[in-house]
N, C-alpha and C positions, 0 to 999 in steps of 0.2 A: 427521695429520688433526686439525684444530682441533675444539674442542667446538662442537656445533651449538646447544646451549642453555646458554651460560655463565651466563645469568640464573638457572638452576635448580641451579647447582653448590652443593655443601654448604658452609655457612658456620658454623664452630664458635662464632662470637660471637652467634648468634641465641639468643633465649630458647627454652625448651622448647616453648612454645605456637607460636612462629613456625616452629620446625623441623617440628612436626606439621602446621602449615598448609601449609608448602612440600611436604611429602610428599603431602598430599591434592591439591595442584596437579599434582605429578608424576604421580600415579596417573590424574588426569583426562586427561592428554595422552599417557599410555603406550598402546601398542597391544599387546593380549594375544591377537593373532591372527597367523598366519603372514604375514610381509611381508619376504621375502628372495628373492634371485635364484638362489641355488645349489640344487643337487639334494641333499637330505639323504642320499641313498644314497652320495654321494661322500665322506661323512664316515667311513664304516666300510669303504669299498672304495678302497684307495690307487690302484687302476687306473682308477677311474671318473673321468669328467671332467664339467665343467659342461655345461649344455644347449647352449651355443654352441661346445663343443669345447675350451674353455679348461682351465686347471689346476683341481684341486680347491680348495675354499675355504680361506682362511686362518682357522684357529680358534685363539683365544687363551684360555689359562687364567690366572686371576688368583688369587693368594693373598697372605696377609700374615704377617709375623713381626714381633717387637717387640724393641727394644734397650733396655737398662737403663742407668741412670747409676750413679755410685759408691755411691749410697745404696740401690741395688737396685730403684729404681722405674722402671717403663716410661716412657720419655720420647720415644722415636722409633719410627716405624713404618717397616718395610722392606716395600715392595710389590714383589712378584715377578710378572713377566709372561713367559709362554712362548708363542711363536707356532709353530703346527704347520700343515703342509700335506701332505696325503696320507700322514699317519702319521709324517712326519719333522719334527724340530725345525728351524726355519729362523731363529729369533732368540730370544734371551733378554735381557731388560733388567730393571733394578730401580731403584727410587728410595728414598731415605731422607729422611724429613721429620719435623719435630717433631709430637708428639701434642698436639693443641690442645683435645681434648674428652675427658672421662671416658667409660667404657663405660656406656651407658644402654640397656637392652633396648628394641628397636624403633627406636633412633636410631643404629644402627651406622654408617650411611653418613656421619654428621657427624664421626665419629671416624676412619674409615678411607678415606673418599671422596677427600679431597684428595691423600693419598699415592698412591692408585690412579690418579687422573687424571694425576699427575706421572709415574708409570711408563709409562702408556699413551702419553703425549706423547713418550717416548723411542723408541718403536717406529718403525722405518723402513718397515714394511709396514702396510697398512691392514687391520685385522681385519674379517672378514665375519661372524664370530660370536664372542661372548665368553661364557665360562663363569666364574662367580664362586663362590668359597667363601662362601656365604651365601644368604639368601633373596631371592626376587623378589616375586611376587604373594602368596606365603604370608607375609603381614605384616598387622599390625593395620590399617594404612592403605593396603594394597595397593602399598606402595612400599619394598620392601627394597632392599638395596644393589645387587642386580643390576638392579632397575628404575631406581633413581636414576642409576646409572652409564650404563645403556643409553639412557635418555632424554637425559642431558646429551651423550653422544657420538653419539646417534642411530644406534646399532648394534644389530643383533639380539643379544639377551643372554638368558642362562639362569642362574637361581640354583640352586645345589646345596648343600643344608644337611644337616648330620649329625643335627640334632635338629629337632623340630617346634615352631615358634614359636607358631603359632595355627592354628585350623581344626580340623575333625573328620574323621578317616578314615571312609570308608563301610563299612569292614570291618576286622577284626582284622589288624594288620600283622606279627604275630609269626610266626617260623618259616616264611616264605614261600619258594617256589622261585624260582630265578633267572629273571628276566624278568617277574615279577609286578608289576603296576601297579595301585595302589589310589587312587582319587580322594580328594583332600582338599577338603572343602567348607567354605565360610565358615559362621561361626556368629555369635553375638551380639557377640563381641569384634572382629569384622572389619567394616570399612566397606564392606560389599557385601551384597546381598540374600542371606538364608539359602539355602544349597544351591548357591551359585555354586561351580563347580569352580575352585579356586585353583591347583591343581597335583596332583602325585601322589607317593605313597610308592612308590619304585622299588627293587626288589630287584635290584641289579646283580650280586650275587655271593652264594653260599650254600655252607656246608659240606655235605659228603656225610654226615657223621656226625650221627645224631639227638641226640647229646649236646651239640652246640655249634650256635650259630646266629649269624648276622650280621644286624644291624639294617639296615633299608632307609635309603636316602637320601631326602630330601624335596626334590623337584625342582619348580621353578615357573618360569613365563615371567617374564623380566625386561622385555623390550621387543621387539616385532616378531616374537614367537614364540608360538604357541598352546600351551596346557598339555599336550595329548597329544603334540604334536611335541617339546616340551621333554623329556618323559619318554622318548620314543623315541630322541632324540639322546643322552641320558645313557646309555641302554643300549648304543647303537651305539658310543659312545666308551669304554666300560668294557672293559678287557681281562681280565687275570687279577687285577686289583685291584678293590677296592670303588669307589674314586673314578674318575670318567671321566679318561682319560689326560691331557688338558690341565690339569685341576685338580691331579691327582697330581704331574705334573711341575713345576707352579708351586709346589706345597707343598715338594717336594724342593729346588728351586732357592732358595726362600726360606730354607730351613734351611742350605743350602750357603753362600749369600751372607752369611748372618748371622755365620758363623765368621770372616769377614775384618774384622769390626768389633770394636773393643775398647770396654769400658764407658767 
């Protein structure tokens, strides 16, 4: 499937000001409401089918690993993509491309976006939903990597982050029970009216012991998915692990694929 908006693809040669301007343009065209054809129930129930009786949707997890040169510096990105249908892996692909931008908080997609798009281009199946290891709307300019990639590909997408980039939880997120969802609201650091729900702190898993706790994931819509739906999908796709299964499998595949490369 070709990129629908190649004009919005990340360009590592842009100035920081131009990158931020592009993110604002992406946020302006992104859809943070449900706009997809599949039944979300089909994601957690392998026996469920789509409304027209077809197969469950193809869900893709995306994660990154990095390769180093002889000097020990990261110089290449390995983007791993795992496609799942009905709980079964149907395809795995990866792409290795040069790193053309340093890590700058809030501009992750300009470092990792091109490698991700290269990996997605290798898929023989068309994703109906993509989950990214990173933020979506929970972002200073409402355009994290899940939003950027989702808009460029015009595919429903969700960002799943392990830490909170910005925004304010409506309640304490510590030591919550599995299934808890706490809204994350915009604040003065976000290009959105104060109080806008950007996403949710989602407790996908928790220890039974009172002496240990697992931090929540920060789930936000990337494109064509609403914030509450994004949180519900993250919960539905989490099994016995903290990460939703598509992202967990992409993370594992990235680590496995990395072993085949030498410095």
